[in-house]
Structures are given as C-alpha cells and as structure tokens.
C-alpha positions as CSV (number, residue, x, y, z in Angstrom):
1,M,-70.9,6.9,-81.7
2,A,-67.8,8.1,-83.3
3,R,-66.0,5.7,-85.7
4,A,-62.6,5.4,-87.2
5,W,-60.6,3.1,-89.5
6,Y,-58.7,0.3,-88.0
7,V,-56.2,-1.8,-90.0
8,Y,-56.2,-5.6,-89.4
9,N,-52.8,-6.8,-88.3
10,G,-53.1,-9.9,-90.5
11,S,-52.5,-12.6,-87.9
12,G,-54.9,-12.3,-85.0
13,P,-58.6,-13.4,-84.8
14,V,-60.8,-11.0,-86.8
15,D,-63.2,-10.8,-83.9
16,S,-60.6,-9.5,-81.4
17,V,-60.0,-5.7,-80.9
18,D,-56.3,-6.6,-80.3
19,S,-56.0,-7.6,-83.9
20,Y,-56.4,-4.0,-85.1
21,L,-54.5,-0.8,-85.1
22,Y,-55.9,2.7,-85.5
23,S,-55.4,4.4,-88.8
24,S,-55.4,8.2,-89.1
25,T,-56.1,7.9,-92.9
26,D,-58.7,6.2,-95.0
27,P,-57.6,2.8,-96.4
28,T,-56.8,2.5,-100.1
29,C,-57.6,-1.2,-100.2
30,L,-61.1,-2.1,-101.3
31,A,-61.9,-5.4,-102.9
32,G,-60.5,-8.9,-102.4
33,R,-60.7,-11.8,-100.0
34,T,-58.1,-10.8,-97.4
35,L,-59.3,-8.5,-94.6
36,C,-57.6,-5.1,-94.8
37,A,-59.4,-2.6,-92.6
38,I,-62.7,-2.0,-90.7
39,Y,-64.6,1.1,-89.8
40,A,-65.4,0.6,-86.1
41,T,-66.5,2.4,-83.0
42,I,-63.6,4.2,-81.4
43,G,-62.4,2.6,-78.1
44,N,-62.6,4.6,-74.9
45,P,-60.4,6.0,-73.6
46,N,-57.8,4.5,-76.0
47,I,-58.3,5.3,-79.7
48,S,-55.6,2.8,-80.7
49,K,-58.0,-0.1,-80.6
50,P,-61.7,-0.3,-81.6
51,Q,-64.2,-0.5,-78.7
52,T,-65.7,-3.8,-80.0
53,I,-66.0,-6.0,-83.1
54,S,-69.8,-6.2,-83.2
55,T,-71.7,-9.2,-84.5
56,R,-72.8,-7.1,-87.4
57,L,-69.2,-6.1,-88.3
58,Q,-68.2,-9.8,-88.0
59,T,-70.9,-10.6,-90.5
60,Y,-69.6,-7.9,-92.9
61,I,-66.1,-9.4,-92.6
62,A,-67.5,-12.9,-93.3
63,D,-69.6,-11.7,-96.2
64,G,-66.6,-9.8,-97.7
65,V,-64.4,-12.9,-97.6
66,A,-67.2,-14.9,-99.2
67,V,-67.8,-12.4,-102.1
68,G,-64.5,-10.7,-102.4
69,G,-65.7,-7.1,-102.0
70,P,-66.3,-4.3,-99.5
71,Q,-69.3,-4.8,-97.1
72,P,-72.1,-4.0,-96.7
73,A,-72.8,-4.1,-100.4
74,A,-76.5,-3.3,-100.0
75,P,-78.3,-1.0,-100.1
76,Q,-76.5,0.5,-103.0
77,G,-74.5,3.5,-101.8
78,A,-74.1,2.2,-98.3
79,K,-70.8,3.1,-96.5
80,P,-68.6,0.0,-96.4
81,Y,-67.4,-1.0,-92.9
82,A,-65.0,-3.7,-94.1
83,Y,-62.4,-3.4,-96.9
84,F,-60.3,-6.2,-98.3
85,F,-57.0,-6.8,-100.2
86,P,-56.9,-8.9,-103.4
87,Q,-55.4,-12.3,-102.8
88,G,-51.8,-12.3,-103.6
C-alpha cells in the first residue's frame, strides 16, 4: 500500500481522515506532544485525505503524545509514522 504524509489540521479528532490534509513534502516537525503529521495509506481515489487512521496509527499518536517523540520509537531505526510539534 502506498503511503504519504498528511498534516493534522489541529482541531478535528485525530482518528478522523477529515482532520488531515495531504502534504507533498516531508514534515520538518519531529518531537513534542502536539500532533503534527502522520504517514498514512493514501486514500482512493482522492489523495487529499488518508484512506483510514488505523488502530495501530492511533496507538502511535497516543504513544507520541505520552512520551513527546516520534512513533514508533522501537525497534531502533524504525520509520516514524507520527510526528509532533513541541508544546508552545
């Protein structure tokens, strides 16, 4: 399944595809406790929204908020699927 980066809009439920917008570039955010972007399966036929926010991705989001860093954090070298902004 093809994946792309989607930026969180900052106000909708994190488990709703309507809370994200497609990003043609990789995010520069990384660590913090405020959700920035997710790496999710591309929606069909519309790339502008992810296909779904899987249970696993929801867990990555929750873990990232809890620890303040990109997720998954293990195993070492794993590709993060959820990035965060520092709290401001």
